[in-house]
DOLUM-171005 format. One line per 5 residues: number of its first residue (from 1); their letters; for each residue x, y, z of C-alpha. Coordinates in steps of 0.02 Angstrom, whole numbers, plus 50000, padded with zeros to 5 digits. Example, Ala and Ser with C-alpha at 12.3 -4.5 7.8 and 13.67 -1.06 7.14 Angstrom:
residues 2
1	as	50615:49775:50390; 50684:49947:50357
This chain:
residues 461
1	mvgma	48559:51240:51852; 48420:51111:51854; 48342:51179:51694; 48505:51148:51602; 48536:50975:51677
6	vkivd	48499:50814:51584; 48507:50631:51630; 48568:50483:51528; 48433:50357:51485; 48520:50243:51359
11	vshht	48695:50201:51296; 48751:50087:51155; 48916:50055:51067; 49001:49948:50936; 49172:49932:50854
16	vdyay	49230:49927:50673; 49401:49863:50618; 49504:49940:50477; 49669:49894:50394; 49792:50035:50362
21	rtpik	49837:50077:50184; 50019:50091:50240; 50092:50067:50414; 50137:50205:50538; 50282:50187:50658
26	fggva	50241:50230:50840; 50385:50225:50963; 50472:50088:50866; 50311:49990:50829; 50242:49980:50652
31	ldrat	50052:49997:50663; 49949:49929:50519; 49769:49924:50584; 49641:50016:50689; 49484:49979:50787
36	llnae	49354:50117:50789; 49238:50130:50939; 49069:50211:50902; 48951:50260:51043; 48775:50329:51058
41	vtieg	48704:50414:51213; 48521:50462:51235; 48479:50598:51362; 48318:50661:51437; 48276:50832:51508
46	pngrr	48160:50877:51652; 48016:50895:51528; 48038:50718:51465; 48104:50770:51296; 48249:50666:51230
51	argfg	48398:50686:51115; 48526:50563:51048; 48710:50597:51021; 48851:50507:50932; 49037:50492:50972
56	smplg	49179:50399:50888; 49364:50369:50918; 49499:50244:50868; 49554:50135:51013; 49735:50188:50995
61	nvwsf	49811:50053:51103; 49989:50066:51035; 49991:50251:51080; 49892:50249:51243; 49945:50079:51311
66	pskrl	50127:50050:51260; 50200:49893:51335; 50360:49793:51319; 50275:49637:51388; 50101:49635:51313
71	hydqt	50064:49610:51129; 49942:49709:51022; 49793:49593:51044; 49808:49597:51233; 49808:49786:51249
76	metmr	49669:49802:51119; 49560:49675:51209; 49592:49768:51371; 49531:49931:51295; 49379:49847:51218
81	tiadf	49334:49779:51389; 49359:49949:51470; 49242:50021:51338; 49109:49894:51390; 49128:49949:51571
86	aaeiy	49125:50133:51521; 48961:50106:51429; 48884:50030:51585; 48952:50168:51697; 48874:50302:51589
91	rtskf	48713:50202:51567; 48685:50179:51753; 48730:50355:51808; 48572:50420:51890; 48606:50604:51919
96	aahpi	48557:50747:51805; 48694:50869:51759; 48789:50960:51623; 48897:50839:51518; 49060:50905:51592
101	rttmd	48994:50882:51769; 48933:50707:51726; 49097:50649:51650; 49208:50726:51783; 49102:50644:51919
106	lepml	49112:50477:51829; 49299:50488:51793; 49356:50406:51958; 49239:50260:51921; 49308:50246:51745
111	faagd	49488:50240:51808; 49438:50111:51939; 49359:50006:51802; 49520:50016:51701; 49621:49960:51851
116	svgqd	49500:49817:51884; 49503:49758:51704; 49692:49749:51707; 49688:49644:51865; 49549:49530:51804
121	lglge	49642:49496:51641; 49803:49459:51736; 49904:49581:51633; 50043:49597:51760; 50054:49786:51737
126	pvphl	49933:49929:51768; 49818:49996:51635; 49873:50176:51597; 49743:50307:51636; 49773:50372:51460
131	atlva	49706:50208:51388; 49551:50224:51496; 49523:50403:51438; 49534:50348:51256; 49413:50203:51282
136	aspfd	49288:50315:51371; 49304:50466:51255; 49168:50416:51128; 49038:50409:51267; 49087:50581:51329
141	aalhd	49081:50647:51151; 48910:50571:51121; 48846:50649:51282; 48904:50822:51227; 48832:50794:51053
146	aygkf	48664:50746:51128; 48667:50899:51242; 48688:51017:51096; 48551:50929:51001; 48436:50939:51151
151	fnkpv	48450:51129:51148; 48455:51134:50956; 48620:51228:50949; 48806:51193:50933; 48861:51118:51097
156	whcyg	49001:51248:51093; 48865:51374:51136; 48817:51270:51288; 48970:51305:51397; 48919:51475:51465
161	peflg	48859:51518:51642; 48677:51481:51601; 48723:51301:51562; 48881:51260:51660; 48889:51382:51804
166	edlsa	48977:51547:51833; 49158:51484:51825; 49270:51331:51826; 49319:51330:52010; 49210:51176:52040
171	flgve	49320:51078:51919; 49492:51158:51932; 49497:51240:52104; 49482:51414:52177; 49629:51479:52075
176	yasir	49515:51468:51923; 49365:51553:52004; 49367:51694:51877; 49385:51581:51723; 49233:51544:51616
181	ldqql	49237:51409:51484; 49137:51505:51354; 49270:51641:51357; 49397:51516:51291; 49292:51481:51136
186	kplpe	49252:51575:50977; 49074:51631:50939; 49085:51535:50774; 49207:51403:50713; 49361:51465:50623
191	prlpm	49312:51453:50438; 49481:51386:50378; 49629:51303:50463; 49795:51243:50390; 49811:51054:50399
196	yhlig	49964:50961:50461; 50013:50813:50352; 50103:50672:50442; 50269:50608:50380; 50299:50442:50467
201	aldpl	50471:50370:50491; 50426:50232:50366; 50350:50348:50235; 50446:50368:50071; 50491:50548:50032
206	datel	50516:50532:49845; 50523:50399:49708; 50700:50346:49756; 50633:50283:49924; 50475:50199:49860
211	qkpvg	50499:50011:49875; 50321:49941:49886; 50194:50049:49793; 50016:50033:49856; 49945:50065:49683
216	dglpe	49776:50131:49739; 49784:50298:49649; 49829:50401:49802; 50001:50483:49819; 50140:50363:49863
221	tleew	50272:50488:49921; 50285:50655:50010; 50338:50735:49847; 50171:50680:49772; 50065:50725:49925
226	iprdg	50125:50906:49935; 50058:50968:49767; 49908:50852:49768; 49839:50930:49928; 49927:51099:49921
231	lshlk	50012:51063:50087; 50096:51198:50191; 50110:51112:50362; 50210:50952:50388; 50221:50848:50547
236	iklng	50384:50751:50550; 50402:50592:50653; 50582:50566:50709; 50677:50429:50802; 50734:50535:50949
241	ddigw	50880:50424:50995; 50978:50447:50833; 51024:50631:50809; 51111:50602:50643; 50962:50511:50566
246	dvnrv	50841:50641:50632; 50939:50790:50565; 50960:50707:50396; 50774:50666:50390; 50725:50847:50415
251	lriee	50855:50904:50288; 50785:50781:50159; 50607:50841:50193; 50665:51021:50172; 50742:50971:50005
256	iarra	50581:50887:49947; 50474:51033:50008; 50581:51158:49913; 50548:51060:49754; 50364:51025:49780
261	mpikk	50292:51176:49871; 50309:51297:49723; 50197:51186:49615; 50047:51254:49711; 50133:51422:49740
266	vshwr	50163:51387:49925; 50306:51498:49981; 50292:51485:50171; 50276:51319:50260; 50293:51252:50437
271	ysldf	50352:51095:50526; 50307:51013:50690; 50424:50881:50761; 50368:50721:50849; 50504:50616:50932
276	nervp	50381:50490:51006; 50455:50513:51181; 50622:50437:51127; 50740:50584:51160; 50844:50530:51311
281	hedsl	50866:50705:51386; 50855:50890:51349; 51040:50903:51303; 51010:50781:51161; 50865:50885:51097
286	lefla	50970:51042:51105; 51109:50955:51009; 50984:50906:50873; 50919:51085:50861; 51095:51157:50854
291	kleel	51148:51040:50714; 50990:51072:50614; 51008:51260:50633; 51191:51251:50579; 51154:51148:50423
296	speaf	50989:51230:50374; 50934:51389:50463; 50783:51392:50348; 50722:51221:50404; 50755:51265:50586
301	nriay	50654:51425:50572; 50505:51328:50502; 50481:51229:50664; 50318:51284:50744; 50329:51170:50896
306	ieqpt	50401:51008:50965; 50290:50871:51036; 50335:50793:51202; 50512:50732:51164; 50550:50630:51320
311	krdlk	50460:50492:51415; 50282:50525:51471; 50309:50488:51655; 50365:50662:51706; 50350:50628:51893
316	sdkan	50489:50498:51889; 50608:50611:51793; 50580:50788:51856; 50763:50834:51826; 50739:50811:51639
321	tmhra	50669:50984:51608; 50634:51078:51446; 50673:51257:51498; 50818:51284:51378; 50735:51198:51230
326	sarip	50569:51286:51251; 50658:51454:51261; 50695:51426:51076; 50540:51333:51014; 50376:51290:51101
331	vvide	50383:51115:51178; 50211:51041:51211; 50154:50909:51334; 50059:50770:51245; 50054:50592:51313
336	slldl	50084:50656:51490; 49932:50771:51489; 49797:50684:51591; 49732:50819:51707; 49771:50985:51788
341	etlll	49907:50910:51898; 50006:50846:51748; 49981:51009:51654; 50052:51110:51798; 50195:50988:51824
346	aremg	50243:51001:51641; 50236:51191:51650; 50349:51186:51804; 50471:51077:51706; 50483:51200:51563
351	ytgaa	50350:51142:51441; 50270:51295:51363; 50125:51214:51270; 49989:51083:51278; 49928:50964:51143
356	lkack	49740:50940:51144; 49671:50775:51084; 49488:50732:51064; 49532:50554:51114; 49559:50611:51294
361	gqsqs	49378:50667:51301; 49284:50826:51260; 49260:50869:51443; 49442:50845:51493; 49503:50937:51337
366	llmva	49396:51090:51371; 49453:51102:51551; 49634:51091:51495; 49601:51230:51368; 49545:51345:51508
371	aarkh	49691:51301:51622; 49823:51314:51485; 49756:51480:51422; 49756:51550:51599; 49942:51511:51609
376	gmflc	49980:51580:51436; 50028:51413:51360; 50040:51373:51175; 49897:51262:51114; 49885:51140:50970
381	vqdlt	49762:51003:50920; 49832:50835:50870; 49764:50679:50791; 49750:50494:50833; 49730:50450:50648
386	cpgas	49547:50494:50671; 49428:50455:50527; 49246:50501:50500; 49153:50569:50651; 49309:50564:50759
391	llhsa	49396:50682:50638; 49245:50797:50640; 49258:50802:50830; 49445:50838:50825; 49425:50971:50691
396	slaaw	49285:51052:50791; 49400:51064:50941; 49528:51153:50833; 49401:51267:50749; 49307:51324:50905
401	vkgis	49448:51344:51033; 49538:51511:51038; 49723:51509:50998; 49729:51356:50885; 49817:51393:50721
406	aiesn	49812:51224:50631; 49735:51050:50633; 49817:50880:50610; 49734:50746:50503; 49812:50578:50461
411	arqym	49671:50458:50416; 49663:50520:50235; 49839:50449:50216; 49827:50287:50315; 49644:50232:50320
416	pganl	49554:50331:50184; 49418:50200:50167; 49350:50248:50337; 49326:50426:50275; 49230:50384:50117
421	pwadd	49055:50378:50194; 49081:50553:50265; 49168:50645:50123; 49013:50697:50023; 48926:50769:50176
426	fpgif	49078:50861:50243; 49188:50892:50090; 49283:51036:50171; 49349:50918:50306; 49388:50764:50202
431	ripdg	49447:50841:50038; 49600:50953:50050; 49641:51042:49886; 49736:51191:49958; 49817:51132:50119
436	hmata	49672:51193:50226; 49517:51118:50305; 49359:51217:50271; 49295:51211:50450; 49147:51330:50440
441	clggv	49036:51177:50416; 49070:51129:50597; 48949:51259:50664; 48796:51148:50657; 48689:51076:50796
446	glagi	48776:50960:50918; 48962:50925:50934; 49008:50936:50749; 48844:50959:50656; 48820:50774:50622
451	pdwkt	48635:50737:50590; 48551:50584:50668; 48522:50503:50499; 48709:50504:50470; 48745:50414:50633
456	daars	48607:50290:50594; 48702:50249:50434; 48866:50234:50532; 48782:50111:50651; 48720:49999:50512
461	s	48882:50001:50410
């Protein structure tokens, strides 16, 4: 509807670099730094009134642009360049529309820009569409934030028929003609959500494994983190190609948890398992599950879901299905999830869930929510070690979407300095005394209730 359409009149962006407190291992790569991309988008309505929105996301190049040929600086520079192109694409878009319509119309141009950047830089391999989505996501987030501010309400209340249209058939096809986006969302954000704490493959579990203390006053081991934050949900990163190591790692974590959980009177806890795409085939995953169940039925029964265990290119390996594994535990598509086509392919191959990530864009994430819920799929929200405003965005996605039972948050462990400017204003998100995020604060105006003065401070920092 024209009255609910806005046009973009200005776009700006900048990056901030952070060193990790301790490294995280991604797919065999130890990551020790992050570059945060912040974006601002100003919109104007038919009456000439304007609103400004803010978006933020780490440029997770190791995760979104894995390469055996290119080094870290090359893939990071590629994503920085794509972000520059994305800013110009959003800035020069001339049509007035709802943010989801704008971003989905611009998406082919964004992917073309990513392809062009890869060719211009002579990379010798294509830029993954996932890397382009990550680089463009802060602009999409800022557009949604501005839209909510324009109407002086949470943007989550701006996805009904009066704003977006009667249904989602224009974005997903006629099969989704009866699906409305606002029906996938809660009227208010969930007030509390359990928080998943990441246990990286390099992270010490107790004092016997601690070789190089950081000495900054924060917990150094899992055994210290659990009582400090009252944890009840643990995300375990595993090798995937070493069943013995993986089983023993879970058994050790179960041992630590049994010692530490009672300190805060936590009697029920859950695990999610992340193999970083390194499981060679479903039989190997089933062997891991069988061995774990044999040695510790309790640990096995704590597994809530398994993140995409095999390689992300599902099209090239359609025989490597997950039907048998997902009959036991939900198996979610993560890195492979780029659009409706990949969601449906994963479902056909036996995946029973979908991992939502704010870094793939607010627009894309919401459309995948609607499609996944139509097909009865398990949903979870995962992190990209998001600090500050990017964590507020991710937590909002978890708090507002129906069917999400927990939220992942890693920056407090690995880059806590990036959270410091935000902690006093959103203490329920950045301070975790009882294993939960207090997410009721995410019901404010815009995408996550971030006031303009706060983003002004982020810009100048």
